[in-house]
FIVEX-297467 format. One record per residue (C-alpha): residue in one letter; x, y, z. Coordinates in steps of 0.25 Angstrom, whole numbers, plus 5000, padded with zeros to 4 digits. Layout:
<nodes>
AXYZ...
</nodes>
This chain:
<nodes>
M485148494939S484048554948A482748574942V482848724943A484148734936A483648644925W482448734923V483348864923R484248794913R483148764903H482548904905P483648994908V483049124905L481749094911G482449034923F483349164924F482049244926V481449154935V482649144944F482949284944A481549334946I481549284960F483049294963P482949434970W482049364980V482949254984V484249324986P484649414998Y484349544991K483849604978S485149674974L485949534975A484949474965T485149584955Q486649574957V486549424954L485649454941I486649554936Y487949474939G487249344933L487049424920F488549464921A488949314922L488049274911G488749374902F490149314906N489549174905L489249204890L490649224887Y491349124896G490249014898Y489749014884T490849064875G492049014883L492749144885L493249174899S493149324901F493749394913G493249534909A491749524910A491749644920A492049734908Y490649714902W489949714915G490749844918L490449904904G488949874906A488949934920Y489750064916G488950084903T487650084910G488250164922I488850264914A487650284906L486850314918A487750384927K488650464917L487850474905K486550494912V485750394904T484350394909S483850264901L484150134908W484150054895L485150154889A486050134901L486049984900G486249994885A487550074888G488049974897L487749854887A488349934876A489649954884A489749814888V489449764873V490549854867G491549814878G491249674875A491349684860V492749764861F493349684872G492849554866F493449584853F494849594859C494749484870L494249374860R495549384852R496149304863R495749174869G495849104883I496549174894Y496949294885F495449314882A495149314897M496249414900L495849504889T494449514895L494949544908A495949654903F494849724896A493949724908Q495049774917L495349884906L493849924908Y494049924923F495250024921V494550114912G493350114921F494150144933H494850264927L493650324919A493050374932D492250484926W491350384919T491550254928G491750314942G493050244942D493350174956D492050224962G491250164951L490150224942R489050294951G487850374949I487050274941A485550304941V484750184936P483550234928A482250164928V481850064918V480950124908L480050044899P478850084891G477850134901L478650084913R479750144922I480450054932P481450114942L482550024946D482850074960R482349954967S483249824967V482149734964V481749814952F483149824947Y483349674949Y482149634940F482549744930A483949674929L483249544928V482549574916L483849624909V484649514914G483549414910L483549474896A485049454895V484949314900A483849284889A484749344878L485949264883R485149134882R484749174868I486149194864L486649064870D485448984863S485849044850P486848984840F487749094845G487749044859T488048904854V489248954847L489749024859Q489648884867A490348824855I491448924856R491548894871E491748744868N492748754857S492948884850D493848824839R492748724835A491748834835A492648914825A492848794817C491248784815G491348924809Y490949014820D491549144821I491949124836S492649264837R491349334834I490549244843K491449264855H491449414853L489949404853S489949324865F490849424872V489949544868F488749464873S489449434886A489849584888L488349624885F487849534896C488949574906G488649724902L487149714905A487549654919G488449764922S487449874917L486349814927D487449804938A487649954936L486149984937R486149894950L487249964957T487050104951V488550104951V489650034943P490850004951I492249994944E492349844948S491249814937L492449814928H493449744937W493949604934S493349554947T491949574941S492349484929G492849384940Q491549384947V490749354934V491649234931I491449184945M489949194944T489849124930L490749004935L489948994948G488648984940G489148904929A489848954916G489148914903T487848904910F486749004907F486149024921G487549004928P488049144928F486749194937V486949074946G488449114948A488149264950G487149234960T488049134968F489249234967L488449354972V487549284982L488849214988E489549354988D488449424995L488349315006V489849295008S490249445007A489249475019R490049375028T491449395024E492449485017S493149365011W491949335002P492749334989L493549214995V492249134997I491749164983G493149124978L493048994985V491648964980F492048994966M493248904967A492348794972F491448804961V492548804950L493148684956F491848604960L490748664951P491348704939K490048714932G489548814942I488248814949W487248824938G488148734929T488148624940L486648634942T486348624928G487448534923N487748634912S489048714911A489848744899A490848834903P492248834897K493248744903
</nodes>
């Protein structure tokens, strides 16, 4: 284990802020850094459900899309002028979606659970595609004007990429700190007990149905925040936000970085997006290259990049 990886593992939240404070200055361009930050949060939300609770979801795009459309519709259609209110609308949409869909999906286990999560995500995709007056349909939701950040005695416009990056860094950092607090709590310990042996956790007296549902909602919350930030980053919400391919991307990112590790989702998101950026500039067959890389990692580095570096990965087998 490298010294840097060991230090970041011991101080995950501080390590996150240190690494991502300098990250925009070591990647080819600032918008790529923002994309890595936001998709890393998306993968972090998925990892809470899969890596820590042992529930494989193929529908994470539903909550990413709900967050994006919730914030986008608030700004573009409802003409909300408060950035915080618009973000709150996106988070509320994702949480409500997670609570409702989780209630039904968690009535099944294994592949049936996974297929239900995919079905609900595709249902939302169908609704978003045909509800064009609100979502823009195939053209996506456009006309999103990003308000300035208003704090007591301070107004910060987000019209520069570097300013928006550090704004997103603060929000993502708060989400990272909240997730660390969740995982370090007794609730987080029970999540990992459910992942290892749900029957034994139930025998110990835990209400695993309620705990799984809470994990589902928390996962939707983090994914929704990532989607809301992406809507602000792009100032448009493409219909692909709700597509199954978006769910597939976050699965790949999480496994590349290391499922069941705290920092792995960000490593996986960075690896995926930087690789996509470099390869797509050279060949139109970049999905084939990324697919081959993903297969190699699954076969030869099943713990992922961060899990291999730290020797720590507890993903479901």
